[in-house]
C-alpha positions as CSV (number, residue, x, y, z in Angstrom):
1,L,111.0,118.0,99.5
2,M,107.5,119.4,99.2
3,L,107.3,118.1,95.6
4,V,108.2,114.6,96.8
5,I,105.6,114.8,99.6
6,F,103.0,115.9,97.1
7,L,103.8,113.2,94.6
8,G,103.8,110.5,97.2
9,F,100.6,111.8,98.7
10,T,98.9,111.9,95.3
11,A,100.1,108.4,94.5
12,N,98.6,107.2,97.8
13,L,95.3,108.8,97.0
14,R,95.1,106.8,93.8
15,L,95.3,103.6,95.8
16,I,92.2,104.3,97.7
17,G,89.7,101.5,97.1
18,D,86.9,101.5,99.6
19,Q,84.6,104.0,101.2
20,N,86.0,103.6,104.7
21,T,89.5,104.5,103.5
22,L,88.1,107.4,101.6
23,N,86.4,108.7,104.7
24,D,89.6,108.3,106.7
25,T,91.4,110.3,104.1
26,K,88.8,113.1,104.1
27,A,89.1,113.2,107.9
28,M,92.9,113.5,107.7
29,L,92.7,116.3,105.2
30,S,90.3,118.2,107.5
31,M,92.7,118.1,110.5
32,Q,93.9,121.4,111.8
33,P,97.6,122.1,111.4
34,P,99.7,122.3,114.5
35,P,100.2,125.7,116.1
36,K,103.0,127.8,114.7
37,T,106.0,128.2,117.0
38,F,107.9,130.9,115.1
39,T,109.2,133.9,117.1
40,K,106.9,136.8,116.4
41,V,108.4,139.5,114.2
42,P,108.4,143.0,115.7
43,V,105.7,145.1,114.1
44,Q,108.1,147.7,112.7
45,Y,110.1,145.1,110.8
46,R,107.3,143.0,109.3
47,K,107.2,142.5,105.5
48,T,110.7,143.9,105.0
49,F,113.4,142.2,103.1
50,N,117.1,142.5,102.4
51,V,118.5,141.0,99.2
52,D,122.0,140.7,97.8
53,S,123.1,142.6,94.6
54,N,123.3,139.5,92.5
55,A,121.4,139.9,89.2
56,I,119.9,136.4,89.6
57,S,118.1,137.7,92.8
58,R,116.1,140.3,90.9
59,P,113.1,138.0,90.4
60,M,112.9,137.6,94.1
61,I,112.8,141.4,94.6
62,R,110.0,141.8,92.1
63,A,108.0,138.9,93.6
64,L,108.2,140.3,97.2
65,R,107.4,143.9,96.1
66,S,104.4,142.7,94.2
67,R,103.1,141.2,97.4
68,G,103.6,144.4,99.4
69,W,107.0,143.8,100.9
70,Q,109.5,146.6,101.3
71,K,113.2,146.3,100.4
72,V,115.5,147.7,103.1
73,N,119.3,148.1,103.3
74,D,119.8,146.8,106.9
75,E,120.2,143.1,107.0
76,E,120.2,143.2,110.8
77,T,116.5,144.2,111.0
78,A,115.0,142.7,107.8
79,H,112.2,140.2,108.2
80,I,113.6,138.2,105.3
81,V,117.3,138.0,104.4
82,Y,117.8,136.5,100.9
83,R,121.2,135.5,99.5
84,Y,121.7,133.6,96.3
85,S,124.9,132.2,97.8
86,T,125.1,131.3,101.5
87,T,126.9,133.7,103.8
88,A,128.2,131.7,106.8
89,R,128.5,134.7,109.1
90,L,124.8,135.4,109.0
91,F,124.0,132.1,110.8
92,D,125.5,133.5,113.9
93,T,124.1,137.0,113.7
94,L,120.4,136.4,112.7
95,K,117.8,137.2,115.2
96,P,115.3,134.5,116.2
97,W,112.5,136.2,114.2
98,Q,114.5,136.7,111.0
99,R,114.0,134.3,108.1
100,F,117.0,133.3,106.0
101,N,116.8,131.3,102.7
102,N,119.8,129.1,103.4
103,I,120.4,126.2,105.9
104,P,123.7,125.7,107.8
105,E,126.0,123.1,106.2
106,Y,123.5,122.7,103.3
107,K,126.3,122.0,100.9
108,K,127.0,118.7,102.6
109,W,123.6,117.5,101.3
110,N,124.6,118.5,97.8
111,Q,127.8,116.4,97.8
112,K,127.2,112.7,97.4
113,D,130.0,111.6,99.8
114,S,129.0,113.9,102.6
115,F,125.4,112.9,102.1
116,I,126.3,109.3,102.7
117,D,128.6,110.1,105.6
118,G,125.8,112.0,107.3
119,F,123.4,109.1,107.2
120,K,126.0,106.6,108.2
121,E,126.9,108.8,111.2
122,Y,123.2,109.0,112.1
123,Q,123.0,105.2,111.9
124,R,126.0,104.8,114.2
125,K,124.6,107.2,116.7
126,T,121.0,105.9,116.8
127,G,121.5,102.2,116.0
128,K,118.8,102.5,113.3
129,P,119.1,100.9,109.9
130,D,119.9,102.8,106.8
131,P,116.9,104.9,105.6
132,Y,114.8,103.1,103.0
133,F,115.5,105.9,100.4
134,L,119.2,105.6,100.6
135,P,120.7,102.9,98.3
136,E,123.4,100.6,99.4
137,S,126.5,102.8,99.2
138,Y,130.3,102.5,99.6
139,R,133.0,105.2,99.6
140,L,135.9,103.7,97.6
141,D,138.4,106.1,99.1
142,S,137.9,104.4,102.5
143,T,139.9,101.2,103.0
144,S,137.3,99.6,105.2
145,E,134.4,100.4,102.7
146,Q,136.5,99.3,99.7
147,E,137.0,96.0,101.5
148,A,133.3,95.7,102.3
149,F,132.4,96.4,98.7
150,W,134.9,93.6,97.6
151,R,133.1,91.2,99.9
152,R,129.7,92.3,98.7
153,I,130.7,91.7,95.1
154,N,132.7,88.5,95.5
155,N,131.1,86.7,98.5
156,E,127.6,88.2,99.0
157,G,126.0,88.1,95.5
158,G,126.7,91.7,94.6
159,K,127.7,90.7,91.0
160,R,124.1,90.1,90.2
161,F,123.1,93.7,90.5
162,P,123.7,96.9,88.4
163,W,125.8,99.6,90.2
164,V,126.4,103.3,89.7
165,L,130.0,104.7,90.0
166,K,129.9,108.4,90.9
167,E,132.3,111.3,91.4
168,P,130.9,112.8,94.6
169,K,131.5,116.5,94.1
170,V,130.0,117.1,90.6
171,N,126.4,117.6,89.6
172,Q,124.1,117.8,86.6
173,G,124.6,114.1,85.7
174,K,128.4,114.5,85.3
175,G,130.9,112.0,86.6
176,I,128.4,109.1,86.6
177,E,129.0,105.7,85.2
178,M,126.6,102.8,84.9
179,V,128.2,99.5,85.8
180,A,126.6,96.4,84.5
181,P,126.1,93.2,86.6
182,N,128.6,90.4,86.1
183,S,130.9,92.8,84.1
184,E,134.7,93.1,84.0
185,R,134.3,96.8,85.0
186,L,132.5,95.7,88.2
187,E,135.3,93.3,89.1
188,Q,137.8,96.0,88.3
189,I,136.1,98.5,90.7
190,A,135.8,95.8,93.4
191,N,139.5,95.1,93.1
192,N,140.3,98.8,93.4
193,D,141.9,98.9,90.0
194,L,140.3,102.0,88.5
195,D,143.3,103.2,86.6
196,E,142.2,106.8,87.2
197,D,143.9,109.7,89.0
198,D,143.3,110.5,92.6
199,T,139.6,111.1,92.1
200,E,137.5,110.0,95.0
201,Y,134.6,107.8,94.1
202,I,131.5,106.4,95.6
203,I,129.6,103.4,94.3
204,Q,125.9,102.8,94.9
205,R,123.6,99.9,94.0
206,Y,121.3,101.0,91.2
207,I,117.6,101.3,92.3
208,C,115.6,99.2,89.9
209,N,112.2,99.8,91.4
210,E,112.4,103.6,91.6
211,N,109.4,105.7,92.3
212,T,108.0,107.3,89.1
213,W,105.5,109.9,88.0
214,N,103.4,108.9,85.0
215,N,106.0,106.2,84.3
216,R,108.8,108.7,84.2
217,K,111.7,109.4,86.6
218,Y,111.8,112.8,88.2
219,D,114.2,115.0,90.1
220,V,113.8,117.5,92.9
């Protein structure tokens, strides 16, 4: 997220064209940050950390120790609790001043179908349109969304666009298929004739004007 903010901010700075805008930008950069609202850490527990025994966590141990932090065995009093894999029980036992490197339900953001569901639920509850960064998306395991996708392709001009068919619960570029506009494959998907097993799919309109960095795509 911070990388995206930085890239977007840098791109915006490149668009500055007049002195007034430059002055406004300098004023914005000189603004004081808002006051911190974190619960204060008790003095006796400050700069202590508890880490799991996973070998992949060793660089974290070295990094914290190099900055004067002390490793402790008690996760209930450690200032920082670090786990390579999330431990759900910790969310209910952490004290307000403890810092944990995982977020509740974070895996739902890592699965494409749950990610879409979350934003659609937000839209239903708030009445706001889909976020600008979320491409037009349909869950093909949902009867209503499959029908909506059929209408989009056959009645609403969707054939003119490229689409991306995805398996929602795999990562690293796996389970992704590019679907060309006006193709037989696109019609096959719209007609729910995938000829695959019970794999659940989502389909999203391909973003043709994506944000780039030095004319290259990037990932976070």
